[in-house]
C-alpha positions, 0 to 999 in steps of 0.5 A: 216433687220437691219437698221443702226444708220443713216439710223434710223437717216434720218427715224427719221428726215424724221419723225419730217418733217412729224409730224411738216407738219401735225400739220401745216396744211402743206404738207410734200413730202420726198424726196429719201434718197438714202439709199438701206435699207431705199428703203425696204417696211416693216411694221412701227408703229409711235407712239406719247407721250406728257408727257409720255402720247400717243396722237397717234399710227397708223402703218401697217404689210406692205406697197407698199412703200419704208419706207422712205416713208411710215414712213412719211405717218404713221406719218402724220396718227399717229397725225391726224387720229387715232379714239383714240384722236378726238377731241384732235388732236395733233397741232402745239403748241404742236410739242415742246413737240411730244415724237414719236419713230419709230417701224420697222416691221419684217414680221407677223409669224404665231404662235403656241406657244403663251405661249413662246413669250418672253415679251417685244420681242415680239408684238402680231397680233390676228385675228378672221374673220374681227376682228383683234388686236395687240399690239407694243412689249412694250406695255408689257413692259410698263403695266408689264403685264403677256403672259396671259394678254398681250394676253386677253387684245389684244383679248379684247381691240384692237380686241374686241374679248373676253378676251380669243379667243386667246385661241380659234382654230378659231383665227389666232396668230402672232408675230412680233418684232421691230427695235424701232427707237427714234425719239428727238425733 
């Protein structure tokens, strides 16, 4: 799915409204913006930072809701429910400082050649039994990891598996891409 600039602007605005409501303790129910592309169902991740430091990132690979509902929902979850930030949740005071981006995801595709992924283009998802984890494409760029480090860190830090689990046949590997929308304050 390809979003145009107007679609991206609508999603950015909905995310900002949802974030303001979440950190203020208010409810936010978006109105249908009437844009066909935003009625699509798909995966999104919403990433929140203050002064460059991660403050929340939660998403999904599929949704039964249209994008215009999914983005505000995951904005709220990123701000208030990311378990890594218990005790350091974003507040209304933080709102003006929050940098946000929305990653609209392509569908997951099985990855038969993990060494052949393109860092910065492909996000990864690993699953072994009930354990799973993912990294957005930007993680490889931000960390400077090579392909092996990207998979290994995902297995160990996100999925709770052995670092080399991505090389084992019982581990399912997937890739995806992301259309990233910056949401200016």
